[in-house]
C-alpha atoms as one frame of an Amber mdcrd trajectory, in Angstrom:
protein
  35.794  13.622 -53.189  37.890  12.504 -49.929  41.564  12.384 -51.106  43.871
  10.872 -48.701  47.781  11.700 -50.002  50.034  13.674 -48.848  52.519  13.971
 -51.446  51.284  17.588 -53.780  52.368  16.607 -56.862  50.378  13.351 -56.943
  47.349  15.291 -55.355  47.417  17.782 -58.486  48.469  14.649 -61.176  44.892
  13.048 -59.844  42.931  16.132 -60.028  43.957  17.330 -63.103  43.672  13.044
 -64.372  40.186  13.163 -63.490  39.194  16.617 -65.090  40.716  15.729 -68.332
  37.894  12.506 -67.522  35.253  14.301 -67.865  34.340  14.579 -63.946  34.000
  17.944 -62.614  34.800  16.676 -58.256  35.211  18.731 -55.272  38.044  17.271
 -54.000  39.262  17.676 -49.849  42.292  16.804 -49.105  43.707  14.919 -45.924
  47.067  13.647 -44.492  46.963  12.543 -40.967  44.547   9.654 -39.213  42.196
  12.933 -37.363  41.579  14.555 -40.555  40.472  11.701 -42.231  38.022  10.473
 -39.497  36.885  14.395 -38.665  35.878  14.340 -42.644  33.933  10.816 -42.575
  31.966  12.054 -39.998  31.204  14.957 -41.989  29.903  12.997 -44.662  28.522
  14.080 -47.637  31.237  11.703 -50.318  30.555  10.100 -53.061  33.625   8.549
 -53.205  37.275   7.949 -50.715  40.703   7.638 -53.117  43.471   6.603 -50.753
  47.249   6.210 -51.067  48.224   2.555 -49.415  51.169   4.390 -47.306  51.962
   7.921 -46.174  54.309   9.102 -43.426  52.164   9.086 -40.362  48.950   7.029
 -41.913  48.761   4.520 -44.483  45.798   3.438 -46.307  44.870   0.303 -44.677
  43.802   2.047 -41.490  41.683   4.218 -43.660  39.576   1.251 -44.936  39.151
   0.050 -41.558  37.816   3.575 -40.385  35.336   3.719 -43.703  34.438  -0.222
 -43.590  33.470   0.937 -39.921  32.003   4.684 -40.649  30.363   5.117 -43.874
  30.643   1.368 -45.746  27.994   2.722 -48.535  31.140   4.702 -49.559  33.572
   3.492 -52.357  36.640   3.163 -51.355  39.467   2.856 -54.204  43.364   2.493
 -53.589  45.504   4.585 -56.054  48.744   3.741 -54.764  52.722   3.426 -56.200
  53.693   0.428 -54.732  50.553  -1.826 -54.727  50.813  -5.298 -55.493  48.214
  -8.103 -56.511  48.756  -9.847 -53.688  47.737  -6.954 -51.259  45.669  -5.191
 -53.840  43.653  -8.043 -53.073  43.908  -8.303 -49.661  42.350  -4.873 -49.690
  39.371  -5.697 -52.094  38.664  -8.620 -49.737  38.615  -5.974 -46.801  36.031
  -3.772 -48.500  38.171  -1.519 -50.961  36.139  -1.222 -54.060  38.731  -0.920
 -56.727  42.438   0.171 -56.461  44.254   1.833 -59.461  48.492   2.148 -59.313
  49.935   5.653 -60.009  51.328   4.525 -62.920  48.491   4.182 -64.234  46.337
   6.975 -63.469  44.538   6.361 -67.105  42.329   3.580 -65.894  40.903   5.739
 -62.640  38.342   7.689 -64.422  36.353   4.537 -65.738  37.487   3.066 -61.356
  35.648   5.913 -60.253  32.253   6.211 -62.238  31.697   2.057 -62.045  32.442
   2.269 -58.004  29.702   5.037 -58.538  27.219   3.359 -60.692  27.790   0.165
 -58.265  27.183   2.461 -55.020  23.649   3.853 -56.810  22.857   0.015 -57.518
  23.314  -1.160 -54.054  21.640   1.675 -52.392  18.563   1.401 -54.803  18.330
  -2.477 -53.713  18.665  -1.139 -50.523  16.037   1.241 -50.827  14.161  -2.129
 -52.428  14.944  -4.233 -50.268  13.644  -1.533 -46.994  10.395  -1.072 -49.171
  10.141  -4.785 -48.875  10.662  -5.700 -45.424   8.179  -2.263 -44.477   5.366
  -3.826 -46.112   5.812  -6.932 -45.478   6.017  -5.747 -41.231   3.062  -3.884
 -42.185   1.207  -6.833 -43.698   1.953  -8.638 -40.368   0.818  -5.500 -37.988
  -1.851  -4.706 -39.733  -5.363  -6.452 -38.459  -5.845  -7.158 -41.587  -5.401
 -11.273 -43.401  -5.127 -10.892 -47.085  -5.501 -13.847 -49.340  -5.153 -15.036
 -53.035  -7.654 -17.014 -54.385  -7.389 -19.058 -57.817 -10.991 -18.547 -58.889
 -10.648 -21.532 -60.892 -10.238 -24.416 -58.276 -10.846 -21.505 -54.923  -7.302
 -23.120 -54.291  -5.667 -20.317 -51.495  -2.390 -19.237 -53.560  -1.526 -16.932
 -51.061  -1.903 -15.736 -47.473  -0.398 -12.881 -45.093   1.724 -13.702 -42.722
  -0.011 -12.193 -40.336  -2.543 -15.024 -40.162  -0.779 -16.612 -37.458  -1.646
 -14.034 -35.664  -4.947 -13.567 -35.705  -6.506 -16.846 -36.265  -3.761 -19.100
 -35.079  -2.451 -20.869 -38.707   0.218 -21.808 -40.307   0.639 -20.447 -43.973
   1.051 -23.795 -45.260  -2.138 -25.149 -43.304  -4.310 -22.330 -45.735  -1.653
 -22.253 -48.981  -2.901 -24.602 -51.682  -5.494 -25.914 -49.679  -8.899 -25.791
 -52.384 -11.756 -25.121 -50.998 -10.217 -23.749 -46.889 -12.126 -20.731 -47.224
 -15.273 -23.457 -45.791 -13.476 -24.256 -42.788 -12.729 -20.195 -42.120 -15.825
 -19.149 -42.182 -18.629 -20.531 -39.501 -21.276 -22.434 -40.685 -24.093 -20.292
 -39.981 -22.329 -17.690 -42.712 -21.095 -20.221 -45.309 -24.274 -20.435 -47.173
 -24.673 -16.244 -46.832 -20.475 -16.097 -48.380 -21.545 -18.836 -50.944 -24.544
 -17.122 -52.509 -23.087 -13.535 -51.680 -20.192 -14.642 -53.861 -22.324 -16.667
 -56.989 -23.850 -13.491 -57.407 -21.271 -11.519 -57.871 -19.538 -13.413 -60.096
 -22.871 -14.094 -62.130 -23.109 -10.146 -62.263 -19.266  -9.323 -62.716 -18.982
  -7.152 -59.520 -15.842  -5.622 -58.520 -15.909  -5.746 -54.973 -18.174  -7.811
 -52.250 -18.243  -6.289 -48.893 -19.488  -8.769 -45.855 -19.426  -9.721 -42.315
 -18.456 -12.919 -41.649 -16.903 -14.619 -39.028 -14.379 -17.327 -38.850 -12.781
 -19.437 -36.911 -10.404 -19.507 -35.057  -7.083 -22.047 -34.902  -8.373 -23.119
 -31.345 -11.973 -22.985 -32.681 -13.015 -19.865 -31.351 -14.873 -17.138 -33.563
 -13.936 -13.417 -33.739 -16.167 -11.389 -36.276 -13.831  -9.912 -39.549 -15.451
  -7.371 -42.560 -14.743  -9.833 -45.694 -14.212  -7.326 -48.595 -13.019  -9.886
 -52.014 -12.118  -7.798 -55.066 -12.167  -9.513 -58.460 -10.518  -9.035 -61.722
 -11.751 -10.654 -64.743 -10.788 -11.170 -68.075 -12.105  -9.145 -71.311 -14.412
 -11.783 -71.600 -15.625 -11.815 -68.128 -13.710 -14.463 -67.050 -12.862 -14.016
 -63.343  -9.277 -14.462 -63.143  -8.041 -13.740 -59.535  -9.854 -12.963 -56.414
  -8.195 -10.571 -53.413  -9.694 -11.263 -50.268  -9.041  -8.802 -47.914 -10.497
  -9.496 -43.833  -9.809  -6.670 -41.605 -10.404  -7.571 -37.458 -13.292  -6.144
 -36.306 -14.325  -8.168 -33.037 -14.084  -4.819 -30.734 -16.414  -3.367 -32.725
 -18.854  -5.987 -32.889 -18.201  -6.510 -29.325 -18.829  -2.986 -28.829 -22.187
  -2.316 -30.507 -23.320  -5.624 -28.616 -22.309  -4.380 -25.870 -23.947  -0.680
 -26.940 -27.528  -2.641 -28.327 -27.328  -4.648 -24.421 -26.829  -0.921 -22.399
 -29.727   0.152 -24.140 -31.686  -2.700 -23.416 -30.244  -2.204 -19.464 -31.182
   1.912 -19.232 -34.778   1.513 -21.096 -35.464  -1.219 -18.568 -33.723   0.805
 -15.919 -36.060   4.420 -16.711 -39.087   1.575 -16.647 -37.923   0.392 -13.092
 -36.622   3.488 -11.234 -37.801   4.395  -8.287 -37.357   8.105  -9.941 -39.690
   9.570 -12.239 -37.672  10.253 -15.731 -38.767  12.849 -18.408 -37.073  14.122
 -21.394 -38.096  17.177 -24.078 -37.402  18.135 -27.318 -35.598  21.770 -27.847
 -39.567  22.339 -28.138 -40.089  21.214 -24.525 -42.570  18.751 -25.776 -42.403
  15.438 -23.753 -41.042  12.995 -25.397 -40.020  10.421 -22.776 -41.903   9.467
 -19.980 -41.859   6.237 -17.657 -43.771   4.554 -14.920 -42.946   6.178 -12.581
 -43.660   9.912 -13.575 -47.038   8.401 -14.029 -47.490   7.419 -10.454 -45.994
  10.334  -9.444 -47.465  13.052 -11.940 -50.523  11.245 -12.786 -50.464  11.754
 -16.361 -50.412   8.396 -18.593 -48.050   7.846 -20.592 -49.639   8.396 -24.207
 -51.133  11.396 -23.149 -48.103  13.110 -21.782 -46.308  12.640 -24.811 -46.033
  15.515 -27.175 -47.655  18.006 -24.223 -45.049  21.294 -23.221 -43.815  19.723
 -20.420 -43.422  23.441 -18.218 -47.200  23.069 -18.396 -47.300  19.435 -17.202
 -45.797  19.460 -14.116 -43.795  23.223 -13.005 -46.305  24.655 -10.816 -47.902
  28.677 -12.742 -46.015  30.818 -10.432 -42.110  29.198 -11.567 -43.239  28.306
 -15.009 -41.644  31.481 -16.983 -38.851  31.728 -14.866 -38.277  28.277 -16.736
 -39.407  28.793 -20.120 -36.662  32.072 -19.612 -33.770  29.634 -19.041 -35.004
  26.676 -21.928 -34.885  29.720 -23.924 -31.338  30.965 -23.449 -29.790  27.566
 -22.931 -31.707  26.791 -26.573 -30.162  30.504 -27.934 -26.667  30.803 -26.208
 -25.780  27.544 -24.397 -26.104  28.735 -21.356 -26.047  26.056 -19.231 -26.167
  27.391 -15.499 -29.473  25.676 -14.540 -28.202  22.144 -15.919 -25.782  18.884
 -13.777 -26.699  21.041 -10.880 -29.196  18.922  -8.064 -32.170  21.409  -7.520
 -35.115  21.797  -5.399 -38.598  23.079  -6.658 -41.910  22.679  -6.792 -43.662
  20.031  -8.575 -46.867  19.933 -10.418 -49.837  16.881  -9.994 -52.686  16.297
 -12.417 -55.124  16.992 -10.050 -53.838  21.034  -9.499 -51.768  19.552  -5.878
 -47.916  20.953  -5.170 -45.032  18.789  -3.906 -41.280  19.626  -2.888 -38.973
  18.207  -5.307 -35.566  17.605  -6.162 -34.712  16.924 -10.212 -31.135  16.682
 -12.676 -31.474  18.402 -16.128 -28.232  17.437 -18.810 -29.315  17.016 -22.543
 -28.146  14.402 -25.240 -27.412  14.897 -28.617 -25.961  17.442 -30.592 -27.165
  21.101 -31.010 -29.361  19.399 -34.451 -30.976  17.007 -32.133 -30.740  17.731
 -28.630 -33.231  16.268 -26.179 -33.599  17.785 -22.251 -33.789  14.839 -19.867
 -34.263  14.628 -15.617 -34.635  12.356 -12.865 -37.048  14.009  -9.987 -37.526
  12.262  -6.885 -40.290  13.251  -5.186 -38.478  14.369  -1.889 -42.315  15.055
   1.064 -40.702  12.604   3.044 -37.096  13.222   3.080 -38.615  16.888   3.921
 -40.422  15.457   6.933 -37.017  12.941   8.043 -34.925  16.581   8.014 -37.461
  18.591  10.042 -38.047  15.858  12.422 -33.669  15.513  12.604 -33.554  19.144
  12.558 -35.783  18.887  16.094 -33.990  15.837  17.276 -30.984  17.794  16.725
 -31.980  20.841  18.694 -33.637  18.739  21.377 -29.778  16.984  21.722 -28.421
  20.533  22.004 -30.629  21.499  24.190 -29.894  18.297  26.480 -26.259  18.633
  26.053 -26.113  21.939  27.387 -28.153  20.552  30.320 -26.462  18.110  30.988
 -23.446  20.772  30.744 -24.560  22.988  33.241 -25.695  19.861  35.406 -22.091
  18.796  35.574 -20.906  22.420  36.458 -23.614  22.030  39.070 -22.478  18.495
  40.325 -18.749  19.476  40.463 -19.573  22.636  42.507 -22.254  21.045  44.839
 -20.187  18.010  45.330 -16.440  19.302  45.994 -17.642  22.482  48.566 -18.564
  20.868  51.324 -15.591  18.542  50.664 -13.195  21.977  50.397 -14.727  22.639
  53.916 -13.927  18.622  55.394 -10.541  18.152  53.468  -9.240  21.783  53.967
 -10.214  21.993  57.869  -8.527  18.267  58.302  -5.533  19.864  56.154  -5.093
  22.554  59.222  -5.851  19.840  61.714  -2.321  18.229  60.359  -0.541  21.115
  61.200  -2.110  21.392  65.316  -0.121  19.275  67.698  -2.290  16.519  68.586
  -1.622  13.128  70.306  -1.757   9.842  68.688  -5.666   9.215  68.776  -6.365
  12.307  66.902  -4.021  12.618  64.999  -5.330   9.104  63.209  -8.906  10.639
  63.457  -7.772  13.566  61.514  -6.135  11.236  58.688  -8.344   8.678  57.905
 -10.980  12.464  56.912  -8.544  12.954  55.309  -8.272   9.550  53.714 -12.066
   8.911  53.347 -12.396  12.670  51.870  -9.317  11.669  48.866 -11.481   8.866
  47.970 -14.255  10.930  48.544 -13.340  13.349  45.987 -11.026  10.562  43.221
 -15.056   9.083  42.980 -16.305  12.325  42.604 -13.188  13.509  39.763 -13.770
  10.091  38.256 -17.780   9.687  37.768 -17.299  13.589  36.667 -15.107  12.440
  34.343 -17.228   9.474  32.591 -19.845  11.487  32.677 -17.662  14.341  30.610
 -16.798  11.232  27.781 -20.347  10.712  27.572 -21.318  14.121  27.030 -18.707
  14.696  23.906 -17.319  17.485  26.721 -13.695  15.939  27.416 -11.174  18.201
  26.640  -7.965  16.937  25.092  -4.305  18.389  24.165  -2.729  15.670  21.869
   1.197  15.464  22.158   4.228  13.647  21.580   4.729  12.241  25.141   7.991
  10.543  26.235   6.971   6.837  27.145   9.784   6.119  29.495   9.518   9.320
  30.915   6.000   9.612  31.860   6.087   5.492  32.845   9.009   6.107  35.538
   7.421   9.110  37.075   3.703   6.830  37.579   6.153   4.164  39.030   7.765
   6.263  41.309   4.278   7.380  42.776   3.421   3.992  43.693   6.713   2.728
  44.614   5.370   3.752  48.365   2.254   1.425  48.407   3.950  -1.046  46.159
   6.894  -0.994  48.960   4.138  -1.155  51.649   2.863  -4.309  50.272   6.514
  -5.499  49.481   5.728  -5.544  45.677   7.951  -5.606  43.506   8.131  -3.275
  40.782  10.250  -4.043  37.046  10.206  -1.227  33.892  11.282  -2.991  31.112
  14.290  -1.098  29.188  13.020   1.039  26.626  14.474   4.077  24.230  14.580
   7.376  26.075  13.449   9.284  22.687   9.884   7.164  21.400   6.916   8.742
  22.060   3.332   8.190  21.554   0.566  11.198  20.799  -1.767  11.602  24.208
  -2.673  13.782  26.459   0.111  14.328  29.009  -2.243  13.859  31.952  -4.789
  11.022  30.746  -2.082   8.992  29.595  -0.270   9.397  33.416  -3.940   9.049
  34.808  -4.746   5.467  33.145  -1.234   4.271  33.949  -1.845   5.081  37.756
  -4.674   3.399  37.405  -3.037   0.257  36.059   0.218   0.059  38.030  -1.658
   0.675  41.445  -3.613  -2.206  40.681  -2.270  -4.016  40.182  -0.291  -3.773
  43.145  -3.275  -3.595  44.763  -4.494  -6.850  44.040  -1.075  -8.854  44.221
   0.104 -11.312  45.844   1.910 -10.280  49.006   5.969 -10.164  48.211   4.343
 -10.322  43.697   5.533  -8.877  41.201   4.745  -6.178  38.827   6.061  -5.700
  35.307   5.651  -2.878  33.112   6.516  -3.510  29.209   6.239  -2.802  25.950
   6.183  -3.762  22.557   6.031  -2.412  18.968   2.878  -3.914  17.713   2.417
  -2.097  14.035   4.637   0.182  12.449   2.516   3.012  13.812   0.771   1.291
  16.980   2.426   0.809  19.933   1.227  -1.063  23.487   2.589  -0.740  27.447
   1.474  -3.461  28.971   1.344  -3.686  33.072   1.531  -7.354  33.972   0.415
  -8.536  37.680   1.709 -12.067  39.356  -2.454 -12.011  41.221  -5.147 -14.462
  41.665  -6.127 -13.811  38.298  -9.569 -12.904  36.298 -12.029 -16.164  35.531
 -13.085 -16.170  31.736 -16.540 -15.354  32.552 -16.083 -12.319  35.067 -13.172
 -10.130  32.135 -15.950  -9.611  29.642 -17.392  -7.122  33.580 -14.026  -5.304
  33.499 -14.777  -2.490  31.892 -18.198  -1.692  32.996 -19.030   1.109  35.774
 -18.719   0.257  39.371 -18.167  -3.433  38.732 -15.151  -4.844  40.857 -15.525
  -8.581  40.398 -16.256  -9.121  44.085 -13.168  -7.184  45.626 -16.391  -4.776
  47.038 -15.787  -8.197  49.822 -12.518  -7.894  50.798  -9.950  -4.963  51.883
  -9.003  -3.725  49.377 -10.249  -0.105  48.170 -11.472   1.355  45.578 -14.623
   2.376  43.476 -14.997   0.115  39.922 -14.689   3.174  38.376 -10.904   3.359
  37.683 -10.615   1.193  34.068 -14.226   1.980  32.727 -13.017   6.000  33.056
  -9.413   4.497  31.826 -10.768   2.707  28.454 -13.191   6.092  28.165 -10.102
   8.660  28.139  -7.821   5.897  25.405 -10.547   5.828  23.389 -10.932   9.760
  23.389  -7.592   9.821  22.893  -7.594   7.748  19.375  -5.964   4.846  21.634
  -7.226   1.396  22.714  -6.996  -0.895  25.817  -7.759  -4.417  26.876  -6.228
  -7.382  29.214  -5.224 -10.914  29.051  -5.711 -13.196  32.396  -4.933 -16.819
  33.288  -6.197 -17.653  36.604  -3.527 -18.454  39.889  -0.958 -16.872  37.322
  -2.252 -12.745  36.996  -3.097 -10.706  34.489  -1.978  -8.127  31.832  -3.468
  -4.163  31.196  -2.831  -3.050  28.211  -2.837   0.051  26.250  -1.911   1.361
  22.710  -2.027   4.113  21.594  -0.365   6.208  18.059   3.649   6.294  17.853
   4.804   9.364  17.298   6.953  10.834  14.419   8.261  13.765  16.909  10.286
  14.205  19.418   9.234  13.344  22.674   8.163  17.059  24.533   9.652  17.282
  27.817   7.682  18.191  30.541   9.482  18.957  34.030   6.941  17.820  36.661
   6.590  20.600  38.991   6.744  20.452  43.190   5.917  22.814  46.049   9.711
  23.330  45.884   9.441  24.689  42.536   6.707  27.363  43.606   7.722  31.117
  43.302   7.982  31.504  47.477   9.563  33.776  49.233  11.797  33.558  52.599
  10.255  35.183  54.571   6.240  35.337  54.470   5.179  38.141  52.168   2.557
  41.153  53.486  -0.513  42.120  51.461  -4.253  42.394  51.904  -6.146  39.437
  50.807 -10.139  40.694  49.546 -12.326  36.757  49.693 -15.212  36.784  47.063
 -17.137  34.259  48.262 -20.586  33.790  50.176 -20.095  29.927  51.192 -19.576
  30.675  55.288 -17.611  27.579  55.964 -15.079  28.427  53.073 -14.870  31.570
  54.590 -14.108  30.138  58.098 -11.426  27.514  56.476  -9.487  30.836  54.627
  -9.547  32.748  57.534  -7.719  30.194  59.919  -5.500  28.776  56.864  -4.372
  32.708  56.332  -4.160  33.454  60.277  -0.993  31.022  60.355   0.739  34.295
  57.823   0.048  37.357  60.666   1.150  40.234  57.982  -1.340  38.844  55.690
  -4.903  41.518  55.959  -8.457  39.380  54.758 -10.958  40.903  53.733 -13.806
  39.574  53.092 -17.483  39.622  50.391 -20.463  37.463  50.444 -21.348  39.058
  47.449 -20.133  40.357  44.118 -21.460  43.697  44.515 -19.944  44.352  48.035
 -16.627  42.593  46.598 -16.359  44.819  43.188 -17.107  48.015  46.422 -14.795
  46.854  48.531 -12.292  46.502  45.572 -12.020  49.994  44.538 -12.766  51.270
  47.992  -9.525  49.450  49.342  -7.317  48.187  46.715  -6.927  44.697  48.300
  -3.368  42.949  46.799  -4.864  39.911  45.667  -8.548  38.914  44.937  -9.568
  35.057  45.285 -12.724  35.160  43.896 -15.906  32.551  43.820 -17.678  31.617
  40.686 -20.973  30.990  41.940 -22.551  34.154  44.281 -25.736  34.937  44.925
 -26.336  38.193  43.226 -23.797  37.252  39.957 -22.112  35.110  38.631 -17.654
  35.032  38.960 -17.048  35.685  35.365 -19.652  38.630  35.772 -17.079  40.079
  38.968 -13.811  39.118  36.245 -15.015  40.876  33.493 -16.407  44.564  35.572
 -12.963  44.429  37.459 -10.998  43.948  34.609 -12.894  46.636  32.777 -11.930
  49.016  35.990  -8.680  50.938  34.804  -8.386  51.464  38.687  -8.246  47.728
  39.429  -7.506  46.054  36.382  -3.881  45.693  38.253  -5.088  43.540  40.837
  -3.647  39.366  40.512  -7.854  37.435  40.597  -7.804  33.715  41.950 -10.796
  31.636  40.593 -11.467  29.771  43.592 -14.146  27.082  42.972 -15.796  23.883
  43.146 -16.442  23.755  39.517 -13.669  22.388  37.744 -14.824  21.494  34.424
 -12.191  22.641  31.745 -14.157  24.673  29.696 -14.923  27.155  32.820 -11.084
  27.020  33.627 -10.310  28.199  29.880 -13.073  30.962  30.772 -12.278  32.066
  33.320  -8.636  32.111  32.493  -9.111  34.322  28.938 -11.729  36.311  30.819
  -8.266  37.550  32.322  -7.752  35.747  35.822  -4.384  34.797  36.582  -4.760
  31.870  38.346  -7.208  29.289  39.021  -7.747  26.611  41.645 -10.377  23.873
  42.242 -11.871  23.314  45.652 -11.416  20.684  47.801  -8.518  23.000  47.809
  -4.773  21.613  49.057  -3.931  24.151  51.274  -0.046  23.947  50.224  -0.988
  24.744  46.651  -3.174  27.785  47.979  -0.756  29.843  50.029   1.665  28.792
  47.440  -0.361  31.092  44.246  -0.604  33.512  46.855   3.179  34.363  47.477
   2.919  34.533  43.811   0.438  37.023  43.523   1.478  38.990  46.055   5.096
  39.167  44.132   2.874  39.951  40.933   0.827  42.511  42.888   4.307  44.341
  43.900   5.864  44.001  40.813   2.346  45.386  38.935   2.444  48.386  41.762
   6.182  49.101  41.018   5.113  49.272  37.482   2.486  51.624  37.593   4.946
  54.489  39.712
């Protein structure tokens, strides 16, 4: 009991009164609002007594808290100043009773009555809760319940879920005679009537069956029907309870299972693979049509035979028997559910390669081992043919790679003499006509070199040997770098070059050198094939969240629609070969190949007399652009005064030796030693200890790579910087040489300025190494 009272005398009086009236109570006394609220929240009180007025708290507030937080606990006012009108208001507000302190004799009966009423309310609440739970359970159940009067077969009760399951309102069913005939499918009606008639005649209590019920929308669902009949003492049916459970899903699953089994049987009959089954004794229990054709045993003869003796060659039978017995005894399934390649045995004794997968079905008491078996004779022949073709393709690739390397060397070697001696002539005092002649030689030689490079690049792309280094490349930086290169050509032809604004941080995924090569081709073409005083615009488009397009638009004559499909064909110049405009017809074909190798794409649009737009579309980079400073000759290590030193040039080509000798004659402090082959080069290197070695890779007695390995393997001469100077410009060869110890790699035809700058670098490197050894 919780007692709200501040007067100690009244507290004791109430407690004594209750004891005297036979009520044993544990009383908790509070006199403040906070104490009352805490006690109320702690729970466990059967009744609350409260004075109506306290110095800081009152019974009305206590009643309000009780109604809010513990409405089931009886609340009785025990007060000395509670008039009748106030008492009525308190009762309306939720109080159970009131007792004035001057008449405490009725306190015990008031408490007993309040406790009794509270108990009745709790029991009624539990009964109501149970009723609601039962109704909810019936409503949510997949079972419908009907009560039928057997005298007129009138439905006297239908559970509410009949609406959810069949769509009928209870009013449509209850009271309707023979409504069950409306519910049942016509094909099930007579069967149901017969079952009911036989059951009633034999006084059967439970009548289980399965019927189709018609829903309100005309569709039918399967239900399990259970009629429970109650009989009188004389055997007369008194009441029928009809339970109906929706089993449509189960029936659908059963039908699907039947159909699946039929499909499985049909598949096994018509399968291209043999299907066999065996029991735990190893005897064949299933054998399809393909198994008959593959192994030569008719089904009626195969069934019942020992499987291992029928289809397994004798050399494998013991192994098969051990594995089979191990699984049956221990459950070890290491050979199950795996694709195995074995030999099969035909009835005529011939063996052939097969592929099979074994899996068990059933339980341990009745296992069946199943296997699909495929004849892979043709597959093995095809694999052998593919293997042979692959080996031949690899040999062809190696041959093509060797051819590219040799062609690079053979084509560049004579060009080295042409361009090298022409570069030397440009530093000589020449008249106007001879100087123009030299410039024409350089121009023609460079054009031929460009053609050789493009042919070799296209060949590398076709051979799948193009080396790429993909990285984030800043679009703005590389575009402006190319525009700066083309600017002199544009100025000469009075073409205006315009570059749209773009975020400097935007980057695409590309090989920097190859993207520069593509843009240089597109922008220079736009200049070369433009009108005088025309315009070339480089624009940019973000075509999707991860793709970016660089566009080059000119104001030239445009390209006819019938010529557009020829744009990217090698050596196709679309009639420009009859004009003064220079070109090889390889640039666009090479550019598309490079773009596709980088995961990019290229295309073009053109309009006659309006101009053309060529574009390359690349993947946007989520990383910042890699900033690369473009090196110039002025940025190379070059001393203020020419360095001195001894140079060993290992080269068998006389014109190349003569060119190098004449080039270095301009450096009077440089001594040039020459070796025509690898053996003499190694001997001179050991004997004279040169400061720098220039080494050709193609020598008459051994390869330059062999020379490099021997130089690197000799501690006495390992520190000499070696510069590869070769006509082999393949990236793979360059990587191998640098990995083998070369300090630099230069390709022929070489740039005279680059050779001299590299020489100065190597002489400085040699000085540093010699100083470190001292």
